N, C-alpha and C positions, 0 to 999 in steps of 0.2 A: 617547601623550599627553605631549609634551614640556612640561616646566615648569621654572621657575626660582624659587628662594627667595632673597630678598635681605634680610638683616637690616640695619636702618638705625636708628641712635640708639635710640629707645624703641619701635620698631615693626618690622613685617615686611611686605614687599611681595612678593606672589607673582604670577606670570604663567603662564597656561596657554594652550597653542596646540594645534591639532589636535583629533582626536576624543577626547572626554572621556566615559568610562563611569563608572557609579556605583562599581564595584569599584576602578578605578584611582584615583578620587577619594578613596576611603577609605584606600588605601595612602599616597597623598600627604599626606592630613590626619594620618595616624599619624606620618609623618616630621616634619611641622611641629610637632605638639603634643608629640612625644617629645623635641624639642630642649631642652636645659637652659636656653636663652635665653628660651623661651616664657613662663616664669613672671614675667619681669621687664618684658615689653613692655606698652605702653599701647594699641596699635592694630594691626590687621591689615587690609591692603588686598589683596583678591583680584581681580586683573584677568583677566576671562574674555572680554574683547572679541574675541579671536581664537580662542576655543575653539568647537568644534562640540559643542553640547549637545543634539543632536537626539534622543538616547536618553533624556534626562531627562524626567520627568513630575512631576506635583504630589506624588506619593508620595515620589519621590527627593528633591525639594527639602525636603520635611518632614523626612525622615531626616537629611539634611545639616544642617538647622537644629537638630536634636536634638544632633548632635555639637558644633555651635558652643555650644549651651546647656550641655552637659556640660563643655566646656572652661573655662567660667567658674568651675568648682570649683577649678581650678588657678590661674586668673588672673581674679578677679572684676572687676578694673578695666578689662580690655581691651575695646575697642570693635571691632566687625567690620563691614567694608563689602565687599560683593561687587558688582563692576561687570560687567554683562553686557548683551547685546542681547536685547530681548524679541522672540522670533520671531513672536509672535502679534499 
């Protein structure tokens, strides 16, 4: 799962390509949320348009949403947008 993290002004843009598994996603989110700049950003854009998310299901999406919700403890002003193709 190749990904890039680009810190820009008051936000962060991430792009994921290739096969994305839940465990790899958790590792990547840990890197993102563990960065000292995370507490100061206003937005996060997660570009998943080129990611293969075929292993994800509703439960996986809910668990990732829980991580995003927990992240608001460290940064309550941040807005999050995930951009992906709906396979269904």
